[in-house]
C-alpha angles and dihedrals in degrees: 000000000000129000132190114279094198106049124078117195119206112230138175091267108129129208092240087086113102117228117213115205117204114195090027097160094054127104093266097024095066091050089050090054090052093047092048090054091045091055091052102254121143097245132205118193112202110214133174094225122021093186090057092051092047093048118105089259091047093049089052090053101038109012100104091040097052101041106129096015127114110237112215122185113226138145106225091197089068108073098194093049090046094051092049091049093050091046090054090050092047093050090054091047099053088254092297110128140136130184136225116191119205092165115142134159114252100221105028094224117141100258094048094042096054092042095052113013090046116016102033090044090048088052088057091051095047093046090047091052090049092057097039102253111180108213134019119203114194125199100212129157137261091226092071086084088082103029112190095133128080097238091051091053090049091051091049091050090056093044087057092049091050096049091046091050091053091052090052098041114060093197097050123086132171147197118205112199119193110191118198097226140324123246087241091063093057095042100066096109097057094102090042096061093037087060090054099256120129126264107255121221135165127244110344093330091253098084098101138027132200145173105207122196129229117246091237093052092046092049090052091052093048094051092044087061091074093063100031113086092189087071094049114124092357135131107220129193109208135189135167129262098269125108115244109302122201119208089253090054090050088053092050090050092049091051089049090053094053094040099242135126113258117263114182134190115198114209120195117247092224087070089077092055093051092050094044094047092048095049092044091050091054090046093051094046098045098027088234120173089191092059091041088057091047091051090050091051089051089050089053090052091050093047093059091044093058108026127080116235093196141133117191101172108100088224088061096052122085142168140037105246113100126207091243090057089050092049092048089052099048092043086066103030101031123226137263113273115252120175091207100052109018106085117218093341123129132218113270114263117250 
């Protein structure tokens, strides 16, 4: 199921094919829009609210990413609206369209995961099939290899639907890309150590290893899938160019970037089990969805504290941007606020 991450094969695919990006305003999605434009594809970015994207705040967030793209307002959770939208795009593109889905639930809790990672993404597939889209590129996740979380199971359910659809539809092909981790997900403690607090890690800091991939490199790989036949109907694990990085090593690199001496706090792994068991007990006793969601978020935290997000096969490593280069950049420029990955930081004031 693997294909080379370093070889691009020229094919007869022409740049008169329109690429439709679902999840265009997300962390990876906006980079995918920019890369699609850079490679010369007519590019449609599906967004829930065009006015919001075109507002002064939206232009600050997305302006450079969306220059040259056509913004189309569409709610991907509404199948009929989505099919009509894609049909309009297809009609204006001589019937030549392909889709890249960067949709992902924000929280990872069960309700969100099945609404977005599965159902909304399935809507994109079904609508794409209805209008004759050629190729479907899915941004999935490396962690689905060991799926004990709700969002992983939702992603796998859609992957199965996609591969089955390609078997049934002779004109539909796919590429499923499972990145190890994003730089954003291993940068959450920047503001913590800049404030003087210690870098927090679990166990001895050597429990897990990863080789995350930069959003720009990942976007390049995803768009390359439309012209590279070696990635056709493949499931591809993908990491960045770094050698295996433990959490302690990531902390050392982050301290180097901000010019401070390392200061570590080691939290015991059993802490997760205590929290998860306590929250699940309350959920079971009181039938509380709120506590069930809290327990799931704690499980997500534990998962990434104990599971490797690592590719070691050279064919599963891609890109040129290293994590140290990323840390050096955000240490000077700061990083976009994200309530799910930026620990203790606050949104920038207007």
